[in-house]
C-alpha positions, -999 to 999 in steps of 0.1 A, spaced: 738 190 -511 756 223 -513 739 251 -492 718 277 -510 715 314 -504 680 320 -493 662 353 -484 631 349 -462 609 379 -458 587 385 -427 611 364 -406 603 381 -373 576 357 -364 554 328 -376 562 308 -407 590 332 -416 609 327 -383 604 290 -384 615 287 -420 647 308 -414 657 286 -385 649 254 -404 669 264 -435 699 274 -413 697 240 -395 699 223 -429 731 241 -438 718 269 -461 730 305 -460 699 323 -447 691 360 -448 662 366 -424 646 399 -435 624 420 -413 616 455 -402 631 474 -373 660 451 -366 677 475 -342 645 483 -324 614 462 -316 627 431 -335 662 432 -319 652 404 -296 640 382 -324 673 390 -343 693 378 -313 671 347 -309 674 337 -345 712 341 -345 716 322 -312 693 293 -324 714 291 -356 744 280 -334 770 294 -356 754 284 -389 752 310 -417 722 331 -407 721 369 -408 692 392 -400 688 420 -425 666 452 -424 639 451 -451 605 467 -453 587 450 -482 563 480 -484 593 503 -493 609 497 -527 641 515 -518 645 493 -487 639 461 -507 664 471 -534 690 481 -509 686 448 -490 689 426 -520 718 446 -533 735 440 -500 728 402 -503 743 402 -538 774 421 -526 780 396 -497 770 363 -514 771 369 -551 736 354 -557 702 346 -544 691 310 -550 657 312 -533 634 339 -522 606 331 -497 579 357 -499 563 353 -465 558 388 -452 521 395 -447 492 409 -426 457 396 -421 428 420 -419 397 404 -404 366 426 -404 336 438 -423 349 442 -458 329 473 -467 343 491 -436 379 489 -449 386 521 -467 406 523 -499 435 536 -479 432 506 -455 433 481 -484 461 499 -502 482 496 -470 475 459 -468 482 453 -505 515 472 -500 527 443 -479 508 412 -490 509 418 -527 532 446 -537 558 434 -512 562 403 -532 562 423 -565 591 443 -551 612 414 -538 606 393 -569 616 421 -592 647 428 -571 660 392 -572 648 381 -607 676 397 -628 701 379 -607 683 345 -610 677 348 -647 714 357 -652 724 327 -632 700 304 -650 682 292 -619 665 299 -587 631 297 -570 605 322 -559 583 307 -531 551 327 -525 534 319 -492 497 325 -497 469 307 -478 440 284 -482 422 318 -485 440 324 -517 417 297 -532 385 298 -511 368 327 -494 356 331 -458 333 359 -448 351 388 -431 385 378 -446 377 394 -480 405 419 -480 430 393 -470 417 368 -496 418 395 -523 455 400 -517 463 363 -516 442 356 -548 463 384 -564 495 369 -552 485 334 -565 479 349 -600 512 367 -600 531 336 -589 514 314 -615 521 339 -643 558 340 -633 558 302 -633 551 301 -670 571 332 -681 603 322 -662 603 285 -672 628 290 -701 653 307 -677 654 277 -653 637 298 -626 608 282 -607 579 302 -592 558 282 -567 530 287 -541 527 274 -506 491 274 -493 490 270 -455 459 262 -435 449 278 -402 480 273 -381 487 295 -350 504 327 -358 504 364 -348 484 374 -379 449 373 -362 459 390 -329 475 418 -349 447 421 -375 443 457 -387 408 471 -378 387 487 -405 387 525 -404 351 533 -415 333 533 -382 302 548 -398 298 518 -421 304 494 -392 275 509 -372 251 501 -400 260 464 -398 245 459 -364 252 426 -347 271 414 -378 299 439 -370 307 419 -338 314 387 -356 351 394 -366 359 402 -330 344 368 -320 365 351 -347 397 366 -333 387 358 -297 380 322 -304 407 316 -330 424 289 -309 392 272 -296 394 244 -321 430 233 -312 432 199 -297 457 198 -268 464 161 -276 470 169 -313 482 205 -315 487 222 -349 523 220 -361 533 252 -380 568 236 -383 552 216 -411 549 247 -432 586 255 -426 595 219 -436 575 222 -468 592 254 -478 626 239 -470 617 209 -492 609 232 -521 642 251 -516 661 219 -518 643 203 -547 665 193 -576 637 188 -602 609 211 -612 587 218 -583 549 215 -581 532 248 -587 511 245 -555 518 229 -521 490 227 -496 499 223 -459 471 218 -435 469 210 -398 464 173 -392 428 162 -398 417 194 -416 405 195 -452 390 227 -466 389 212 -502 419 233 -514 439 203 -527 408 190 -546 402 225 -560 438 227 -572 436 192 -588 403 202 -606 417 236 -619 451 224 -631 439 204 -662 418 234 -673 448 258 -670 471 234 -688 446 229 -716 444 267 -720 482 269 -723 482 241 -749 454 259 -769 476 291 -769 506 271 -782 524 275 -749 525 238 -737 563 241 -731 556 264 -702 535 239 -682 
């Protein structure tokens, strides 16, 4: 297997960091994209490069919420490597709070990363992938891109939107040899909950009484369910993404990755919805896109 050129967004922590290291270990040329490379993430940059042990891994400045930053970073990758074979849209944030208390400005800031961040990076790489006649867009969503938990409404909304975007690309890009796929992780440990943005509308929060305290309790007890004898393994998400990067045949649209022993019904939901979606495409005369 020849190595591929892979861009991973949000590579400063969590799934992105694990994925960048795993892909480098497997011999791919990895561009680990993140913000503030020379500042607060300089330590992560050095750690990733050191862990790569001389393999082809570079850390590149990219803010997915800034279109100019995205376009400049992808142009740099093309100048250096001539192509992008795979893009892993992993950058994201997870607001946990009373949904009504998030203002429009709060939600726009979150969508700027979780949804429009992927729009920007997809659009930056797609002309190159279509011209090359191949490539894969990997969109990291969540089980909450398929099911809804209270107090995660803003996060779920962004992930539902990302799922729709990724699926539409799946069909529209099929004739170009470009895959668009979705990875739906379960509740693995990450820095998303601890760094959850708080809602801005304190006046609304006050009207919710005791209910307003529940999101804080969720964050405080987020690791209570972890079994020390059988800890969650977020590396499984990185392995699943690497498998999709390396696939030689058309990839499945959705890949569910849950901690051992957990089942939120997402796989069953996917299996139930797929035939309906495929029947719709057939009825529209678009069966070739399935």
